[in-house]
Structure formats: C-alpha cells, structure tokens
C-alpha positions as a Python dict, from the first residue, in 0.01 Angstrom:
ca = {
    (1, 'M'): (0, 0, 0),
    (2, 'A'): (-330, -197, 118),
    (3, 'D'): (-515, -257, -204),
    (4, 'L'): (-281, -428, -402),
    (5, 'P'): (-441, -596, -717),
    (6, 'A'): (-505, -983, -660),
    (7, 'G'): (-312, -1200, -841),
    (8, 'L'): (56, -1023, -857),
    (9, 'V'): (333, -1258, -975),
    (10, 'W'): (626, -1148, -780),
    (11, 'T'): (977, -1194, -948),
    (12, 'R'): (1263, -1124, -755),
    (13, 'A'): (1567, -970, -884),
    (14, 'A'): (1871, -1205, -700),
    (15, 'P'): (2104, -1379, -905),
    (16, 'D'): (2003, -1763, -979),
    (17, 'D'): (2217, -1934, -709),
    (18, 'A'): (2111, -1715, -419),
    (19, 'E'): (2020, -1878, -127),
    (20, 'G'): (1830, -1715, 206),
    (21, 'P'): (1616, -1432, 236),
    (22, 'G'): (1827, -1161, 71),
    (23, 'P'): (1772, -841, 76),
    (24, 'W'): (1634, -883, -273),
    (25, 'I'): (1427, -616, -478),
    (26, 'E'): (1087, -779, -600),
    (27, 'I'): (912, -673, -925),
    (28, 'A'): (516, -746, -1027),
    (29, 'F'): (363, -621, -1311),
    (30, 'G'): (22, -569, -1278),
    (31, 'S'): (-263, -547, -1513),
    (32, 'D'): (-364, -207, -1446),
    (33, 'E'): (-42, -81, -1648),
    (34, 'L'): (138, -23, -1313),
    (35, 'V'): (473, -203, -1203),
    (36, 'Y'): (500, -307, -799),
    (37, 'L'): (818, -307, -627),
    (38, 'R'): (880, -428, -289),
    (39, 'E'): (1197, -506, -81),
    (40, 'T'): (1207, -887, 60),
    (41, 'G'): (1298, -765, 415),
    (42, 'A'): (926, -526, 413),
    (43, 'P'): (717, -686, 163),
    (44, 'A'): (424, -456, 304),
    (45, 'T'): (582, -178, 193),
    (46, 'V'): (504, -140, -177),
    (47, 'V'): (578, 134, -427),
    (48, 'T'): (443, 193, -746),
    (49, 'T'): (537, 351, -1106),
    (50, 'T'): (386, 328, -1461),
    (51, 'V'): (513, 93, -1708),
    (52, 'E'): (637, 379, -1929),
    (53, 'K'): (833, 503, -1651),
    (54, 'W'): (981, 168, -1550),
    (55, 'E'): (1083, 98, -1938),
    (56, 'A'): (1280, 452, -1970),
    (57, 'F'): (1438, 312, -1635),
    (58, 'T'): (1528, 24, -1699),
    (59, 'K'): (1665, 146, -2087),
    (60, 'G'): (1863, 411, -1905),
    (61, 'V'): (2035, 131, -1647),
    (62, 'L'): (2145, -74, -1980),
    (63, 'A'): (2251, 247, -2152),
    (64, 'G'): (2476, 319, -1847),
    (65, 'E'): (2289, 665, -1718),
    (66, 'F'): (2321, 552, -1370),
    (67, 'D'): (2700, 381, -1347),
    (68, 'H'): (2807, 693, -1114),
    (69, 'F'): (2588, 559, -871),
    (70, 'T'): (2824, 235, -891),
    (71, 'E'): (3132, 447, -790),
    (72, 'D'): (3269, 517, -431),
    (73, 'H'): (3062, 771, -278),
    (74, 'P'): (3106, 888, 95),
    (75, 'L'): (2726, 784, 213),
    (76, 'R'): (2736, 429, 113),
    (77, 'D'): (2906, 144, 160),
    (78, 'P'): (3186, 67, -123),
    (79, 'V'): (3073, -243, -407),
    (80, 'P'): (3268, -535, -296),
    (81, 'E'): (3529, -651, -604),
    (82, 'P'): (3392, -965, -749),
    (83, 'P'): (3638, -1270, -639),
}
C-alpha cells in the first residue's frame, strides 16, 4: 500500500518477553477510521479494515468464535503445547 497516512504508530502483537524479528503482526489505527495491519517480515504489504469490522473481529475472538482455527487441521502445522 503506497499511500499510508503519516504518523501511524505500529503496535506489535508479540509476547512481552519476545525477542527478534518475529514473524509478528503489527497494527496501527489511522485517524481516517481505518485499521492497518502488516507482518513484520513484509512491512510494505499492508491490509486495511474499518474500525467497526476490527471491533467485531476482536469481540468474536474474545467470545471464542474462532477457536476452531486452533484445532488440528491438515493444512497447517499443529500448535505446540506450552511447556
């Protein structure tokens, strides 16, 4: 995305004790009512959504609506068990 608003403040979604470049997702809230998302490994590739859709998504995550994505699936690597 070539025309990013000036002054975006990116917040990295990583554990507090995380070191290194990730890969992590970063999020920034624009003054234009858009939410900007990028991956640390490809910061030039930015996707956007509206604040309203972002809030609906985060409420869905908190409500467990996406828990089925954490179950074993043949197209992705299993989530490692915490130590």
